[in-house]
C-alpha positions in Angstrom: 159.5 117.1 182.7 156.9 114.4 182.9 154.2 114.1 180.3 150.5 113.7 181.3 150.7 110.0 180.2 153.7 109.4 182.5 151.8 111.0 185.4 148.7 108.9 184.7 150.6 105.6 184.6 153.0 106.2 187.6 152.4 104.0 190.6 154.2 103.0 193.7 151.4 100.7 194.9 152.1 97.1 195.7 151.3 94.2 193.4 148.4 93.2 195.7 146.4 96.1 194.2 145.5 93.7 191.4 142.9 92.2 193.8 141.1 95.6 193.9 141.5 95.9 190.2 140.0 92.4 189.7 136.9 93.3 191.9 136.3 96.8 190.5 137.1 96.0 186.9 135.1 92.8 186.9 132.0 94.4 188.4 132.1 97.3 185.9 132.7 95.0 183.0 129.8 92.8 184.0 127.4 95.7 184.6 128.3 97.4 181.3 127.7 94.2 179.3 124.3 93.8 181.0 123.2 97.2 179.8 123.4 95.7 176.3 122.1 92.2 177.2 119.1 93.5 179.1 118.4 97.0 177.9 114.8 97.2 179.2 115.8 96.3 182.7 119.3 97.7 183.1 120.0 100.0 180.1 117.9 102.5 178.3 114.6 101.2 179.8 115.9 101.6 183.4 117.4 105.0 182.5 114.0 106.2 181.2 112.3 105.0 184.3 114.6 106.8 186.7 114.6 110.1 184.7 118.0 110.0 183.0 117.9 112.4 180.0 118.2 110.8 176.5 117.9 107.3 177.8 118.3 105.7 174.4 121.7 107.3 174.0 122.8 107.3 177.6 122.1 103.6 178.3 124.5 102.4 175.6 127.0 105.3 176.4 127.2 104.3 180.0 127.5 100.6 179.0 130.5 101.4 176.8 132.1 103.5 179.5 131.6 100.6 182.0 132.9 98.0 179.6 135.9 100.0 178.5 136.7 101.2 182.0 136.4 97.7 183.4 138.7 96.3 180.8 141.3 99.1 181.4 141.2 98.6 185.1 141.5 94.8 184.8 144.5 95.1 182.6 146.0 97.9 184.6 146.2 100.2 181.6 145.5 103.9 182.1 144.0 102.9 185.4 143.7 106.4 186.8 141.9 107.7 183.8 139.5 104.7 183.8 139.0 105.1 187.6 138.1 108.7 187.2 135.4 108.1 184.6 134.0 105.2 186.6 133.9 107.3 189.8 131.9 110.0 188.0 129.6 107.2 186.7 129.0 106.1 190.3 128.3 109.6 191.6 125.6 109.9 188.9 124.2 106.5 189.8 124.1 107.4 193.5 122.6 110.8 192.8 119.9 109.5 190.4 118.9 106.4 192.3 120.0 106.3 195.9 119.4 109.9 197.0 115.7 109.8 195.9 115.5 106.5 197.9 117.0 108.1 200.9 114.7 111.2 200.7 111.6 109.1 199.8 110.9 111.4 196.9 112.1 112.5 193.5 115.3 114.5 193.4 116.6 116.9 190.7 114.2 115.5 188.2 115.0 111.9 189.0 112.0 109.6 189.6 110.5 108.8 193.0 111.7 105.5 194.4 109.6 102.4 194.5 107.2 102.0 197.4 108.8 100.2 200.3 112.3 101.2 199.1 112.6 104.4 201.0 114.6 105.7 203.9 118.1 105.3 205.2 118.2 101.5 205.6 116.6 100.8 202.2 119.1 103.1 200.6 122.0 101.6 202.6 121.1 98.1 201.4 120.6 99.1 197.8 123.7 101.3 197.7 126.2 98.9 199.1 127.7 98.0 195.7 127.5 101.6 194.5 129.5 102.9 197.4 132.0 100.0 197.2 132.5 100.6 193.5 132.9 104.4 194.1 135.4 103.9 196.8 137.3 101.2 194.8 137.5 103.6 191.9 138.7 106.5 194.1 141.3 104.1 195.7 142.7 103.2 192.2 142.6 106.9 191.2 144.8 107.7 194.2 147.3 104.8 194.2 147.3 103.7 190.6 147.3 100.2 189.1 150.0 98.6 191.3 153.2 96.7 190.4 151.5 94.1 188.3 150.0 96.3 185.6 150.4 97.6 182.1 150.8 101.0 183.6 154.1 99.9 185.2 155.2 98.4 181.9 154.5 101.6 180.1 156.3 103.6 182.8 159.4 101.5 182.3 159.2 102.1 178.5 159.0 105.9 179.1 162.0 105.8 181.3 164.0 103.5 178.9 164.1 100.6 181.4 163.8 97.1 180.3 
């Protein structure tokens, strides 16, 4: 009987998945760090402006999630767990910033988009990274970390392989 940890770390994906991990993990790590480096523009200040509840707590919380998730994905450690948390992060980002932009009005208590940044094409332009990061995280959630990862090393340890 497999444990939850064994199921989370199992992967049959090829070694080339490290390229996806590098892109996804690197972007999340960078974005998380910037929430601390530039809190008014990208952390709590931005969260307050778009209507995220408790921005002074949520800004740093999301920053930590992005940094930790990015590092886990980069190392290929607990990749599926990290990818799940980062996919949820991206769904919230799209819901709170890109849906209002698409609709041209506030949505579920989130702020109205900036003038000139409304409609499908404005949203498509602004959301390109969000959608890419969401799909990258979902990909890693499905296939796992790939052959070159700490998840594979852990899996071998669970199975008594060297």
